[in-house]
MARDO-629262 format. One line per 3 residues: number of its first residue (from 1); their letters; for each residue x, y negated, z of N, C-alpha, C, O, CB. Coordinates in steps of 0.1 Angstrom, whole numbers, plus 5000, padded with zeros to 4 digits. Glycine has a CB too. Example, Ala and Ser with C-alpha at 12.3 -4.5 7.8 and 13.67 -1.06 7.14 Angstrom:
! residues 2
1 = as = 5132/5057/5078/5123/5045/5078/5132/5033/5078/5142/5033/5085/5113/5045/5090  5128/5022/5071/5137/5011/5071/5129/5000/5079/5134/4989/5080/5141/5006/5057
This chain:
! residues 206
1 = xxx = 3372/8273/6263/3375/8260/6269/3363/8250/6269/3363/8239/6274/3386/8253/6261  3351/8255/6263/3339/8247/6263/3335/8244/6277/3330/8232/6280/3328/8254/6255  3336/8254/6286/3331/8251/6299/3340/8241/6307/3335/8234/6315/3331/8265/6307
4 = xxx = 3353/8241/6303/3362/8231/6310/3358/8217/6306/3358/8208/6314/3376/8234/6306  3354/8216/6293/3349/8203/6288/3336/8199/6295/3334/8187/6299/3347/8203/6273  3328/8209/6297/3315/8206/6304/3317/8201/6318/3310/8192/6323/3306/8218/6304
7 = xxx = 3326/8208/6326/3328/8203/6340/3334/8189/6340/3332/8182/6350/3336/8213/6347  3342/8186/6331/3348/8172/6330/3337/8162/6328/3337/8151/6333/3359/8171/6320  3327/8166/6319/3316/8157/6317/3308/8155/6329/3304/8144/6333/3307/8162/6305
10 = xxx = 3305/8167/6336/3298/8166/6349/3305/8157/6359/3299/8149/6366/3296/8180/6354  3318/8159/6360/3326/8151/6369/3325/8136/6366/3324/8128/6375/3341/8156/6369  3325/8133/6353/3324/8119/6349/3311/8113/6354/3310/8102/6359/3325/8118/6333
13 = xxx = 3300/8121/6352/3287/8116/6357/3287/8115/6372/3282/8105/6377/3276/8126/6353  3293/8124/6379/3293/8124/6394/3301/8111/6399/3296/8105/6408/3300/8136/6399  3312/8109/6393/3321/8098/6399/3317/8084/6394/3320/8074/6400/3335/8101/6396
16 = xxx = 3310/8083/6382/3308/8070/6377/3296/8064/6384/3297/8054/6391/3305/8070/6362  3284/8070/6383/3272/8065/6390/3269/8050/6387/3277/8043/6381/3274/8067/6405  3257/8046/6391/3253/8032/6389/3261/8023/6399/3264/8027/6410/3239/8030/6391
19 = xxx = 3264/8011/6394/3271/8001/6403/3267/7987/6398/3266/7985/6386/3286/8003/6403  3266/7978/6408/3262/7964/6404/3275/7957/6399/3273/7949/6390/3257/7957/6416  3286/7961/6403/3299/7954/6399/3309/7965/6397/3313/7972/6406/3304/7944/6409
22 = xxx = 3313/7967/6384/3323/7977/6381/3334/7971/6373/3333/7960/6367/3317/7989/6373  3346/7978/6373/3357/7973/6366/3367/7984/6363/3363/7996/6362/3364/7962/6374  3380/7981/6362/3390/7991/6359/3391/7993/6345/3383/7988/6337/3387/8003/6367
25 = xxx = 3400/8002/6340/3402/8005/6326/3391/8011/6319/3389/8009/6307/3414/8014/6325  3382/8018/6326/3370/8024/6319/3357/8017/6322/3346/8020/6318/3369/8038/6323  3358/8006/6330/3346/7999/6334/3337/8006/6344/3325/8002/6345/3339/7995/6322
28 = xxx = 3341/8016/6351/3333/8023/6360/3337/8023/6374/3331/8029/6383/3332/8038/6355  3348/8016/6377/3354/8016/6390/3347/8007/6400/3345/7995/6397/3368/8012/6390  3343/8012/6412/3337/8005/6422/3339/8012/6435/3340/8025/6435/3322/8002/6420
31 = xxx = 3339/8005/6446/3340/8012/6459/3328/8019/6463/3316/8015/6460/3343/8001/6470  3329/8032/6468/3318/8039/6474/3317/8035/6488/3326/8030/6495/3320/8054/6472  3305/8038/6494/3303/8036/6508/3313/8045/6516/3314/8057/6513/3289/8039/6513
34 = xxx = 3321/8039/6525/3331/8047/6532/3325/8058/6540/3316/8056/6548/3340/8038/6541  3330/8070/6538/3325/8082/6546/3337/8092/6548/3341/8098/6539/3313/8089/6539  3341/8092/6561/3352/8102/6564/3347/8112/6574/3354/8116/6583/3364/8094/6570
37 = xxx = 3334/8116/6572/3328/8125/6582/3323/8138/6574/3323/8138/6562/3316/8119/6589  3320/8148/6582/3315/8161/6576/3324/8166/6566/3336/8168/6568/3301/8158/6570  3318/8170/6554/3326/8177/6544/3336/8167/6537/3346/8172/6531/3317/8183/6533
40 = xxx = 3334/8154/6539/3343/8145/6532/3355/8141/6541/3363/8134/6537/3335/8132/6529  3355/8147/6553/3366/8144/6562/3380/8146/6555/3382/8156/6548/3365/8152/6575  3389/8137/6558/3402/8138/6551/3409/8151/6555/3417/8157/6547/3411/8127/6556
43 = xxx = 3407/8157/6567/3413/8169/6571/3409/8181/6562/3417/8190/6559/3410/8172/6585  3396/8180/6557/3391/8191/6548/3398/8190/6535/3401/8200/6528/3376/8190/6547  3401/8178/6530/3408/8176/6518/3422/8181/6518/3427/8187/6509/3408/8161/6514
46 = xxx = 3428/8179/6530/3442/8184/6532/3442/8200/6532/3451/8206/6526/3448/8179/6545  3432/8205/6538/3431/8220/6539/3430/8225/6524/3436/8235/6521/3418/8225/6547  3421/8219/6516/3420/8223/6502/3433/8222/6495/3437/8231/6487/3409/8215/6495
49 = xxx = 3440/8211/6496/3452/8208/6489/3463/8218/6492/3469/8225/6484/3457/8194/6491  3466/8219/6505/3477/8228/6510/3473/8242/6509/3481/8251/6506/3480/8224/6524  3460/8245/6510/3455/8259/6508/3457/8263/6494/3460/8275/6491/3441/8260/6513
52 = xxx = 3455/8254/6485/3456/8257/6471/3471/8260/6468/3474/8270/6461/3452/8246/6462  3480/8252/6473/3494/8254/6471/3499/8267/6476/3506/8275/6469/3503/8243/6477  3495/8270/6489/3499/8283/6495/3493/8295/6487/3500/8305/6485/3495/8283/6510
55 = xxx = 3481/8294/6483/3474/8305/6476/3481/8308/6463/3484/8319/6459/3460/8302/6474  3483/8297/6455/3489/8299/6442/3504/8304/6442/3507/8314/6436/3489/8285/6434  3512/8297/6450/3526/8301/6451/3527/8315/6458/3535/8323/6453/3534/8291/6459
58 = xxx = 3520/8317/6469/3521/8330/6475/3516/8342/6466/3523/8352/6466/3512/8330/6488  3506/8339/6459/3501/8350/6450/3510/8352/6438/3512/8364/6434/3487/8346/6444  3516/8342/6433/3526/8343/6422/3538/8352/6427/3542/8361/6419/3531/8329/6417
61 = xxx = 3543/8349/6439/3555/8357/6444/3551/8371/6447/3558/8380/6444/3560/8350/6456  3539/8372/6453/3535/8386/6457/3532/8395/6445/3536/8407/6446/3522/8385/6466  3525/8390/6435/3521/8399/6424/3531/8399/6413/3532/8409/6406/3507/8394/6419
64 = xxx = 3538/8389/6410/3548/8389/6400/3543/8387/6386/3531/8388/6384/3556/8401/6400  3552/8383/6377/3547/8380/6363/3543/8392/6355/3536/8391/6345/3559/8373/6356  3547/8404/6359/3544/8416/6352/3529/8420/6354/3524/8429/6347/3553/8428/6356
67 = xxx = 3523/8414/6364/3509/8417/6368/3500/8406/6361/3504/8394/6361/3507/8417/6383  3488/8409/6356/3480/8399/6350/3477/8388/6359/3478/8376/6355/3467/8406/6345  3472/8391/6371/3469/8380/6381/3481/8372/6385/3481/8360/6386/3462/8386/6393
70 = xxx = 3492/8379/6387/3505/8373/6390/3509/8363/6379/3514/8352/6382/3516/8383/6393  3508/8368/6367/3512/8359/6355/3503/8347/6355/3508/8336/6352/3510/8367/6342  3491/8348/6358/3482/8337/6358/3486/8327/6369/3485/8315/6367/3467/8341/6360
73 = xxx = 3489/8333/6381/3494/8324/6391/3506/8317/6388/3508/8305/6392/3495/8332/6404  3516/8323/6381/3528/8316/6377/3525/8305/6367/3531/8295/6368/3538/8326/6371  3515/8307/6359/3511/8296/6350/3504/8285/6358/3506/8273/6354/3501/8302/6339
76 = xxx = 3497/8288/6369/3492/8277/6377/3504/8270/6384/3503/8258/6386/3483/8283/6388  3514/8277/6388/3526/8271/6394/3532/8261/6385/3535/8250/6388/3536/8282/6399  3534/8266/6372/3539/8257/6362/3531/8244/6360/3536/8233/6360/3540/8264/6348
79 = xxx = 3518/8246/6359/3509/8235/6357/3509/8225/6369/3509/8213/6367/3494/8240/6355  3509/8231/6381/3509/8222/6393/3522/8214/6394/3522/8202/6397/3507/8230/6406  3534/8221/6391/3547/8214/6392/3548/8203/6381/3552/8192/6385/3558/8224/6390
82 = xxx = 3544/8206/6369/3545/8196/6358/3535/8184/6361/3539/8173/6358/3543/8202/6344  3523/8188/6365/3513/8178/6368/3518/8169/6379/3516/8156/6379/3500/8184/6372  3524/8174/6389/3529/8166/6401/3540/8156/6396/3540/8144/6400/3536/8175/6411
85 = xxx = 3549/8160/6387/3559/8151/6382/3552/8140/6373/3555/8129/6375/3569/8159/6373  3542/8144/6365/3536/8135/6357/3527/8125/6364/3528/8113/6362/3527/8142/6347  3520/8129/6374/3512/8120/6382/3520/8111/6391/3517/8099/6392/3502/8128/6391
88 = xxx = 3531/8115/6396/3540/8106/6404/3546/8096/6395/3548/8084/6399/3551/8114/6411  3550/8100/6383/3556/8090/6373/3546/8079/6370/3549/8068/6369/3561/8097/6360  3533/8083/6368/3523/8074/6365/3520/8065/6377/3517/8053/6375/3510/8081/6361
91 = xxx = 3520/8070/6389/3518/8062/6401/3528/8051/6402/3524/8039/6404/3518/8070/6413  3541/8054/6399/3551/8044/6401/3551/8035/6389/3556/8023/6390/3565/8051/6402  3546/8039/6377/3545/8030/6366/3533/8020/6367/3536/8008/6365/3543/8039/6353
94 = xxx = 3522/8025/6371/3510/8016/6371/3508/8009/6384/3502/7998/6384/3498/8024/6368  3513/8015/6395/3512/8008/6408/3499/8001/6411/3498/7990/6414/3524/7998/6409  3488/8009/6410/3475/8004/6413/3471/8005/6428/3474/8015/6434/3464/8012/6404
97 = xxx = 3465/7995/6433/3461/7995/6447/3449/8003/6449/3440/8004/6440/3459/7980/6452  3448/8010/6460/3437/8019/6464/3425/8011/6468/3426/7999/6472/3441/8029/6475  3413/8017/6468/3401/8010/6473/3402/8006/6488/3396/7997/6492/3389/8019/6471
100 = xxx = 3411/8013/6495/3413/8010/6509/3421/7997/6511/3422/7991/6521/3420/8022/6516  3428/7993/6500/3437/7981/6500/3430/7969/6494/3433/7958/6498/3449/7984/6493  3420/7971/6485/3414/7960/6478/3400/7964/6473/3398/7976/6471/3423/7955/6467
103 = xxx = 3392/7954/6471/3379/7956/6465/3379/7954/6450/3369/7956/6443/3368/7947/6472  3391/7950/6445/3392/7947/6431/3399/7959/6424/3411/7961/6426/3401/7934/6429  3392/7966/6415/3398/7978/6408/3407/7974/6397/3413/7983/6391/3387/7986/6403
106 = xxx = 3410/7961/6395/3419/7957/6384/3432/7954/6389/3440/7948/6381/3413/7946/6377  3436/7957/6401/3449/7953/6407/3459/7964/6404/3462/7972/6412/3447/7950/6422  3465/7963/6392/3476/7972/6388/3489/7964/6390/3490/7952/6392/3474/7976/6373
109 = xxx = 3500/7972/6390/3514/7966/6390/3516/7958/6403/3522/7947/6402/3516/7958/6378  3511/7963/6414/3513/7956/6427/3522/7965/6436/3522/7977/6435/3499/7954/6434  3530/7958/6443/3539/7965/6453/3531/7973/6462/3522/7969/6469/3548/7955/6460
112 = xxx = 3535/7986/6464/3528/7995/6473/3516/8002/6467/3510/8010/6474/3524/7988/6485  3513/7999/6454/3501/8006/6448/3505/8020/6444/3515/8022/6437/3497/7997/6436  3496/8029/6447/3499/8043/6444/3486/8051/6440/3485/8063/6442/3506/8051/6456
115 = xxx = 3476/8044/6435/3463/8049/6434/3461/8057/6420/3453/8066/6420/3453/8039/6435  3468/8053/6410/3464/8058/6396/3476/8067/6391/3487/8062/6390/3462/8046/6387  3473/8080/6388/3460/8087/6390/3460/8094/6403/3469/8093/6411/3458/8097/6378
118 = xxx = 3449/8102/6406/3448/8110/6418/3457/8122/6416/3454/8131/6408/3434/8114/6421  3468/8123/6424/3477/8134/6424/3470/8147/6429/3473/8158/6424/3489/8132/6431  3461/8146/6439/3455/8158/6445/3445/8164/6435/3445/8176/6433/3448/8154/6458
121 = xxx = 3437/8155/6429/3427/8160/6419/3434/8167/6407/3430/8177/6402/3417/8149/6414  3445/8160/6403/3453/8166/6392/3459/8179/6396/3458/8189/6388/3465/8156/6389  3464/8181/6408/3470/8193/6412/3460/8204/6413/3463/8216/6408/3477/8191/6425
124 = xxx = 3449/8202/6419/3438/8212/6420/3433/8216/6407/3430/8228/6404/3427/8208/6430  3431/8206/6398/3426/8209/6384/3437/8218/6377/3433/8227/6370/3424/8196/6376  3449/8215/6379/3460/8223/6373/3460/8237/6378/3463/8246/6370/3474/8216/6375
127 = xxx = 3457/8238/6391/3458/8252/6397/3447/8261/6392/3449/8273/6389/3457/8251/6412  3434/8255/6390/3423/8264/6387/3422/8266/6372/3416/8276/6368/3410/8258/6392  3427/8257/6364/3425/8258/6349/3430/8271/6343/3423/8278/6335/3431/8246/6342
130 = xxx = 3443/8275/6346/3448/8288/6341/3439/8300/6345/3437/8310/6337/3462/8291/6345  3434/8300/6357/3425/8311/6362/3412/8311/6354/3408/8322/6350/3422/8309/6377  3406/8300/6352/3394/8299/6344/3397/8303/6330/3389/8311/6324/3388/8285/6344
133 = xxx = 3408/8299/6324/3411/8302/6310/3414/8317/6308/3410/8323/6298/3424/8295/6306  3420/8324/6318/3423/8338/6317/3411/8347/6320/3409/8357/6314/3434/8341/6327  3403/8343/6330/3393/8352/6335/3379/8348/6333/3369/8356/6335/3395/8354/6350
136 = xxx = 3377/8336/6328/3363/8330/6326/3354/8338/6317/3343/8340/6320/3364/8317/6321  3360/8343/6306/3352/8351/6296/3348/8364/6302/3337/8369/6298/3359/8352/6283  3356/8370/6310/3353/8383/6316/3345/8382/6328/3336/8391/6331/3366/8391/6319
139 = xxx = 3347/8372/6336/3340/8370/6349/3335/8356/6350/3342/8347/6355/3349/8374/6361  3323/8353/6344/3318/8339/6344/3317/8332/6357/3318/8320/6358/3304/8339/6338  3317/8339/6368/3316/8333/6381/3329/8325/6384/3329/8316/6393/3314/8343/6392
142 = xxx = 3340/8328/6377/3353/8321/6379/3351/8306/6376/3359/8298/6381/3364/8328/6370  3342/8303/6367/3340/8289/6364/3336/8281/6376/3337/8268/6376/3329/8287/6353  3331/8287/6386/3327/8280/6399/3340/8274/6405/3338/8265/6414/3321/8290/6409
145 = xxx = 3352/8278/6402/3364/8272/6407/3365/8257/6403/3371/8249/6410/3376/8279/6402  3358/8253/6393/3358/8239/6389/3351/8230/6399/3353/8218/6399/3350/8237/6375  3344/8236/6408/3338/8229/6419/3349/8223/6428/3347/8212/6434/3328/8237/6428
148 = xxx = 3360/8229/6429/3371/8225/6439/3376/8211/6435/3376/8202/6443/3382/8235/6439  3381/8209/6422/3386/8196/6419/3374/8185/6419/3376/8174/6422/3393/8196/6405  3362/8190/6415/3351/8181/6415/3348/8176/6430/3346/8164/6432/3338/8187/6409
151 = xxx = 3348/8185/6439/3346/8181/6453/3357/8172/6458/3354/8161/6464/3346/8194/6462  3370/8175/6454/3381/8167/6459/3380/8153/6453/3383/8143/6459/3394/8173/6455  3375/8152/6440/3374/8139/6434/3364/8130/6442/3367/8118/6444/3370/8141/6419
154 = xxx = 3353/8136/6445/3343/8128/6452/3348/8124/6466/3346/8113/6471/3329/8136/6453  3354/8134/6473/3359/8132/6486/3370/8121/6487/3370/8113/6496/3365/8145/6492  3379/8121/6477/3389/8111/6477/3383/8097/6475/3388/8087/6480/3399/8114/6465
157 = xxx = 3372/8096/6467/3366/8083/6466/3358/8079/6478/3357/8067/6482/3356/8083/6454  3352/8089/6485/3344/8086/6497/3353/8080/6508/3349/8071/6516/3338/8099/6503  3366/8085/6509/3375/8079/6519/3383/8067/6514/3392/8063/6520/3384/8090/6525
160 = xxx = 3379/8063/6502/3385/8051/6496/3400/8053/6493/3408/8044/6494/3384/8039/6504  3403/8066/6489/3417/8069/6485/3419/8066/6470/3431/8064/6466/3421/8083/6489  3408/8067/6463/3410/8065/6448/3397/8059/6442/3386/8059/6448/3412/8078/6442
163 = xxx = 3399/8053/6430/3388/8048/6422/3383/8059/6413/3390/8069/6411/3393/8035/6414  3372/8056/6406/3366/8066/6397/3376/8070/6386/3377/8082/6383/3353/8061/6391  3382/8060/6380/3391/8063/6369/3404/8070/6373/3410/8078/6366/3395/8050/6361
166 = xxx = 3408/8069/6386/3419/8076/6392/3416/8091/6391/3425/8099/6387/3422/8071/6406  3405/8095/6396/3402/8109/6397/3399/8115/6384/3402/8127/6381/3390/8111/6407  3393/8107/6375/3390/8112/6361/3403/8115/6354/3405/8126/6347/3381/8103/6353
169 = xxx = 3412/8105/6354/3425/8107/6347/3433/8119/6354/3440/8126/6347/3433/8094/6347  3432/8120/6367/3439/8131/6374/3433/8144/6369/3441/8153/6367/3437/8129/6389  3420/8145/6368/3414/8158/6364/3418/8161/6349/3420/8172/6346/3399/8157/6365
172 = xxx = 3418/8151/6341/3422/8153/6327/3437/8157/6326/3440/8166/6318/3420/8140/6319  3445/8151/6334/3459/8154/6334/3461/8169/6338/3468/8176/6331/3467/8145/6343  3455/8172/6350/3457/8186/6355/3451/8196/6345/3457/8207/6343/3451/8187/6368
175 = xxx = 3440/8193/6340/3433/8203/6331/3441/8205/6318/3443/8216/6313/3419/8199/6328  3446/8193/6313/3454/8194/6300/3467/8202/6302/3470/8210/6294/3457/8180/6296  3474/8199/6313/3486/8207/6316/3483/8222/6319/3490/8230/6315/3494/8201/6327
178 = xxx = 3472/8224/6325/3468/8238/6328/3465/8246/6315/3468/8257/6314/3456/8238/6337  3458/8239/6306/3455/8246/6293/3469/8248/6286/3470/8259/6280/3446/8237/6284  3478/8239/6286/3491/8241/6280/3498/8253/6286/3503/8261/6279/3500/8228/6281
181 = xxx = 3498/8253/6299/3505/8264/6306/3498/8278/6303/3505/8288/6302/3504/8262/6321  3485/8278/6301/3478/8290/6298/3481/8296/6284/3481/8308/6282/3463/8288/6298  3485/8287/6275/3488/8291/6261/3503/8294/6258/3506/8297/6247/3482/8281/6252
184 = xxx = 3511/8292/6268/3525/8295/6266/3527/8310/6264/3519/8318/6270/3534/8290/6278  3538/8314/6257/3541/8328/6256/3544/8335/6269/3540/8346/6272/3552/8330/6247  3550/8327/6278/3553/8332/6292/3554/8320/6301/3557/8309/6297/3566/8340/6292
187 = xxx = 3552/8323/6314/3554/8312/6324/3568/8306/6323/3577/8313/6321/3550/8316/6338  3569/8293/6326/3582/8286/6325/3591/8288/6337/3602/8293/6335/3579/8271/6323  3586/8285/6349/3594/8285/6361/3599/8299/6364/3610/8301/6368/3587/8280/6373
190 = xxx = 3590/8309/6363/3594/8323/6366/3606/8328/6358/3614/8336/6362/3583/8333/6364  3608/8322/6346/3619/8325/6337/3632/8320/6342/3643/8325/6338/3617/8320/6323  3632/8311/6352/3644/8305/6358/3648/8313/6370/3659/8310/6376/3642/8291/6361
193 = xxx = 3640/8322/6375/3642/8328/6388/3647/8343/6386/3646/8348/6375/3629/8328/6396  3652/8349/6396/3657/8363/6396/3645/8372/6392/3634/8369/6393/3663/8367/6409  3649/8384/6387/3640/8393/6381/3629/8398/6391/3618/8402/6387/3647/8405/6376
196 = xxx = 3633/8398/6404/3623/8402/6414/3610/8395/6414/3600/8400/6418/3629/8401/6428  3610/8382/6409/3598/8374/6409/3589/8379/6397/3577/8376/6397/3602/8360/6407  3595/8386/6387/3587/8391/6377/3579/8404/6382/3568/8406/6378/3596/8395/6365
199 = xxx = 3586/8412/6390/3580/8424/6395/3570/8421/6405/3559/8427/6406/3590/8434/6400  3573/8412/6414/3564/8408/6425/3567/8417/6438/3570/8429/6436/3549/8410/6421  3565/8411/6449/3569/8419/6461/3559/8430/6465/3563/8440/6471/3569/8409/6473
202 = xxx = 3546/8428/6461/3537/8439/6463/3541/8451/6455/3540/8463/6461/3522/8434/6459  3544/8450/6443/3548/8461/6434/3562/8466/6437/3564/8478/6436/3547/8457/6419  3570/8457/6441/3584/8461/6444/3585/8470/6456/3594/8479/6456/3593/8448/6447
205 = xx = 3577/8469/6466/3577/8477/6478/3567/8488/6478/3565/8495/6488/3576/8468/6490  3561/8491/6467/3552/8502/6466/3559/8515/6467/3553/8526/6466/3543/8502/6453
């Protein structure tokens, strides 16, 4: 888990950066220069988010819990589902306005505020963490998956969808739940489903 901590430190450095005027709960929040072009385009963020969901859920169903990779994917499904619930609950609790709505990062508990934390960064962090935990020691290149939530964090700030503390807390939430899911005796959601999901469709039709 040392590498997971390292990428969170790197993410902190990436998203905080120097600012003349900062605020928010961690004192690092400030608007970035708006950029919705190139790799930061919102459509690319959507491709990453929905592509992650389709890949994780599709792989979990295809390979099943009896397969090592399938089991890992089911743990990612657990982590993403629980993270989604947690992040939505926090959004409705804190009701923070987005940088697109205000230049003041201290505007919490406002009608229509949905900025804190970043649900997308949380979800992608939750998706990749079980994979890194399971395969990282055997295949160090797997740690490169940490680039995905790091990219999304910067991209969400570039289009003024979130503040720095939004994406940091989202990353911490998703990573924490992902670590929890990785250490369970068995995946949670697959235990509620019919046995075919344990075998997986690839193995079932062999």
